[in-house]
C-alpha positions, 0 to 999 in steps of 0.5 A: 606504556610510552608514548612510541607504544601510543604513537604506533596504535594512532595510525591503526584507532583513527581509522578503526575509530572513523569507518565505526563513527562512519558506520553507525552516520550510515546506521542513523540516516538509513532508520531516518531515511525508513521512517519518512517514507513510514510518514510520507504513505500517512500523509499519503495514505491521509489526504486521499483520505479526507478527499475520500471523507469528503465525497463520500457526505456530499454524495447525500446532498445528491440527488441530481442523476447527472449529479450523481455521473459526476460526484461517480467521475469524480469519487473514482479518481480520486480512488484510481489514483489512491489504487495507482499509490499501493499498486506501484509500491509508493503504499505499501504497509501493509496497515495501510493496505489493510485500512482500504482492504474492505473500502476499496471493494464495497466500493467496486459491489456496490458504487461500481456495478450501479448508478454511480457510474456511467455503464462506459466506464465501467465498461471499458476495461481500461476506464481506472485499471489500477480500481480494477487490478486493486481490487481484484488483487484483494479478491484473490486474497479473499478467495486464499484465505478463504481456501481448506485446501491441504496445499494452503494450510499449516497444521495450525489451519493459518494461510501458508505464509509460505504458499502465499509467498510461492503464489504471490511470486506466480500469481502478480496483483 
């Protein structure tokens, strides 16, 4: 192989190698971005979970009805923030969302509808709207999972992914 042969291939190989290296750089950057996004979701969830845990620890020490109502407003403001982040896909990792799913249902059933909020807050549909929306979404999903109709089930009696995707498109949370 002569120098002339090598010189002929340089204009072809250099841009090709540059494109390959550039593509690999973009791929690595995209992977890093996805990883940092997931870590940020975990940090957000962890921070909110810490606040919730602190509030739950405090309720046992409150006897006064007015203090309980104040506690309820603060507690449900944190829950509203969590619900906002989930509803608007700032926290969209399914495992993180599933982690809070049962708690959201319990908080709604046992605390939201009980004596921890003033009646005016419970009755006003615009108050804690994100929390209500998230609770409603989880209740719908629970109904999907409980459904035994033929449209919802595949042969092995597991809820059909295709049906869920179709249902979610026609009934957004």
